[in-house]
Steps between C-alpha positions, in 0.01 A plus 500: 500500500638839404440778752488752216179336383206742456282276722726558804583800718796549728410653838762623746370476855603458863449145616611257770825360362615314810355334813642339809393381843696407812411367844763554772542375855762662722610469862598815691683516831384769743698594813270616784632711788415222752539123487154377387301243697211457252358652181159665541448627144667608178382743229650619173398856403601803288608315187669722238647384167601605149591303189736561209633304204837353597589316178331368185320225692502609867306752713648623827257576786647694792291545811472518876253427778480520877486194722329563835540227763319499832688280744523429871820494704616462861316163535177634343467789749558786252424566134646716227461562128813502285485657151754446225498627141618237252611562141500247217582466131314243287608412146202386294575317175273576205341170402323647195698743286419651159817550297331737248515820706566814295714697749653478848247732667327267746244547776493251786178420685540316828205355691515337844320165493591424864588783738789415735344278763633325812494120466676423828667694780724310744780546751841388369677200654747733676201681654613858440351560151161463335474334158215606270399308184343732239331427166434739210408469130518738203368508145687725254413612149720686254331740255671599178428611146440219253346447156171322444384392154123485446300378204268761349172371363431662161159665450428287192474189715230639730224248554130584495452410867783737605326813367336722754128459544290818502166327541336639813156386608247751636361442847131524592569825692657662193204398281245641746680840496459541121253762379294346214400845376859622472532476122155642436552798733843583361381489135201723580723755674719518191208561269394801710842663452 
C-alpha cells in the first residue's frame, strides 16, 4: 500500500507512544528516640512524586512520603509518635513502545495505582529500630507526536442507506394547531391589495 494514495490521509497527532507499570515493595528502617516495646500503629502520608523520561525505554519516578509510627516504650508505660520522611527512586521500564515517534519532545503522565501503604511494621531483632514494609505501584504513559494513516471513503461509493433522512412525521399536536382557513384567508387578503 502506498501512503501517497489518494484514498489515504496522513494525520500528525499526539498519542500514547509508550506505557509501563511497576509494583514495588520496600523496607525502611526508622530509629525512634526510645527503645520500643510494642508497635501501636503505622501510617504513610504526604506522598509527593514526579516522573521524567530517563532513557528511550525507561521512566524515572522520584518521590517521598512520611512514615508515622505510634509506639510504646518503657515497658508499655509511655507512648510516642516518630515521623520520618523517606525518599525513593523507581525506574519503570516501558513495556509497550512505539518506534515511529516524529521528534524527541515527550510528555510523561504518571498515575499512582497504589499509594504508598504500610504492609507490616515491626521491631527489629536488635530491638532499637522499627522496620516498615511499604508497597506502591505506578502506571506511566509517554505522549509524543506520531503519524496516523487513515483511509478516506470517496463520495462516489456512498450507499443509499448512508444518506441522511429528512423524513419527519407530524404529531397529533402539530396537526391540531393547523388553521384550515390559512390558504383561503391569505389569498383573499392579497386580492384586496
